[in-house]
C-alpha positions, 0 to 999 in steps of 0.5 A, spaced: 214 607 410 216 614 411 223 617 412 224 624 415 217 625 414 217 624 407 213 618 404 217 613 401 215 608 396 217 603 390 221 608 385 223 607 378 229 610 374 224 612 369 220 616 374 226 619 377 228 622 370 221 624 369 221 628 376 227 631 374 225 633 368 218 636 370 215 640 375 213 637 382 206 638 380 206 636 373 202 630 370 203 625 364 195 624 364 194 629 358 199 626 354 196 619 355 189 622 354 191 625 347 193 618 344 187 615 344 183 621 342 188 622 336 187 615 334 179 615 334 178 619 328 184 617 324 185 609 325 180 603 325 177 601 331 182 595 333 188 600 333 184 605 337 182 600 342 190 598 343 192 605 343 186 606 349 189 600 353 196 602 352 194 609 354 191 606 360 196 602 362 202 607 361 198 612 366 197 606 371 205 605 370 207 612 371 202 612 378 205 606 381 212 608 379 211 615 382 207 613 388 212 616 393 211 623 390 203 623 388 198 623 393 193 617 393 187 621 390 191 624 385 193 618 383 186 615 382 184 621 379 190 621 373 188 614 372 180 615 372 181 621 367 185 617 362 180 611 362 174 616 361 178 619 355 179 612 352 172 610 353 170 617 349 175 615 344 172 609 342 165 612 342 168 617 337 171 612 333 164 609 332 161 615 330 166 617 325 166 610 322 158 610 322 159 617 318 164 614 313 159 608 312 154 613 310 158 617 306 161 611 302 153 609 301 152 616 298 158 616 294 156 609 291 149 611 290 151 617 286 156 613 282 150 609 280 146 615 278 152 618 274 153 611 270 145 611 269 145 618 267 152 619 263 154 612 261 161 612 258 160 611 251 163 605 247 170 606 245 168 606 237 161 608 235 160 607 227 167 607 226 169 613 230 173 613 236 170 616 242 172 618 249 168 622 255 169 624 261 165 628 267 169 631 273 166 634 279 168 640 282 167 637 289 170 630 290 164 628 294 159 630 288 159 625 283 154 628 278 151 635 277 148 639 271 153 638 266 151 632 261 154 629 254 151 623 250 153 620 244 148 616 239 149 612 233 142 613 229 139 612 222 142 619 220 149 618 223 152 619 229 149 625 234 152 628 240 150 633 245 154 636 251 150 641 255 150 645 262 144 646 265 143 652 269 143 652 277 146 646 281 144 640 286 138 636 284 134 640 280 140 641 275 140 633 275 133 633 274 133 638 268 139 634 265 135 627 265 130 631 261 135 633 256 138 627 255 132 623 255 129 628 250 135 628 246 136 620 245 129 620 243 129 626 238 136 623 235 133 617 233 127 620 230 128 627 227 131 628 220 136 634 222 139 637 228 134 643 228 128 638 229 132 635 235 133 642 238 126 644 237 124 637 241 129 639 247 126 646 247 119 643 248 122 638 253 125 644 257 119 648 257 114 642 260 120 641 265 119 649 267 112 648 267 113 644 273 118 648 277 116 654 282 119 660 283 125 663 279 127 656 276 120 656 272 122 662 268 129 662 268 131 655 267 135 654 261 141 649 258 146 651 254 148 646 249 152 644 243 149 639 238 153 635 233 152 630 227 157 626 223 152 623 217 153 616 216 153 617 208 158 623 209 163 622 214 167 627 212 162 632 214 160 635 221 154 639 222 154 643 229 148 647 232 150 651 238 145 654 243 149 659 247 155 654 249 162 654 248 164 653 241 167 646 240 174 645 237 177 641 232 184 639 232 188 637 226 193 631 225 198 636 224 197 640 230 192 645 227 186 648 231 180 651 229 174 654 233 167 652 231 164 658 232 157 659 230 155 663 224 149 666 228 149 667 236 143 663 239 140 663 246 140 657 250 135 652 250 129 653 254 129 661 253 124 661 247 119 665 251 125 671 251 126 670 243 124 665 237 128 664 231 129 658 226 135 654 228 140 653 223 146 648 223 153 650 221 156 645 216 164 644 216 169 639 213 171 633 218 178 631 215 181 624 217 185 623 223 182 630 226 179 630 233 173 634 235 172 636 242 166 639 246 166 641 253 162 645 258 164 652 261 168 648 267 174 648 262 173 655 259 172 658 266 177 655 270 182 660 273 188 660 276 190 663 283 191 670 279 184 670 276 187 668 269 182 663 265 184 657 262 185 658 254 183 651 251 185 654 244 192 657 246 194 651 250 192 645 245 194 649 239 200 646 235 200 639 239 198 632 237 194 627 240 194 620 238 186 619 240 180 622 244 182 619 250 189 622 250 186 629 249 181 628 254 186 626 259 191 631 258 185 637 258 183 634 265 190 634 268 192 641 265 185 644 268 187 641 274 194 644 274 191 651 272 186 651 278 191 648 283 187 642 284 180 646 286 176 647 280 170 652 281 165 648 276 164 641 274 166 639 267 163 635 262 168 633 256 167 629 249 172 627 244 171 624 237 176 622 232 175 620 225 180 615 223 185 616 218 183 613 211 175 613 213 
């Protein structure tokens, strides 16, 4: 029906308000199209479908209410545009959900590999309280070249914390070699020197199977420790180019167990050769032994300042190894603003009071 040459159709009060608030040629199609596109990557399929339906119905409703203003072809185009975008949003949602499922599957495999390579040690090993942590620099990377292991052997409790040069699967393969060699050597070798020699040979064999620079430049920094079963107040440490362990006393005192003589990392015997020698020190009752990788010492804040574990932990008391590691992980994360540049492997052992 026309009145004065102007086509007249059914009107809605909301459509009148829309016409008054917007230019004559303005359309609401972009708003209705945006809704399912926003929901697609963020919401479930059900929510995306409901949003797409609501957007399509809303577009049809606006077209019907503004039929007196909009041309027929323009109305059909608006509804078709919203409908096509809604279908596209459903496709996007499907792709995103499949990607999420694949990522979840990869994470499950990664977590299973980490549990196999770096199983959490029991809370007590031969009367010693033990705790371990592995913190990846990336949230989606659950495993890397940092490693730790604890083993109760006929010679006492033996520990290792190490850091394989490099990243990715090659670093993980080298970490598997080191841990496997350590578990075998820790049972069989009478001293830490023999354990280190076995690890050296294992890394040399591993290097012979590699190509390029990794064949000659593959190495692992590591610190080996031993708490003899016949003298729990004694601690032996053999350091091969690794950050020095810390010993925290019950009264808040702290000692850095630096090696008497520096040594090259494992896997570099072709560069230089020397006899390994473990350093022996007193391990008082109630003391905590902390071993860690350079993800701790090389953690930087926004100003480029390194995290100083010795300065931060000195004078503080911790009830047990779990409390110490939880505090250390939290403080390093806070120091770096939640974005550490490197993985961290942490291992803490406490000799209980009266032992």
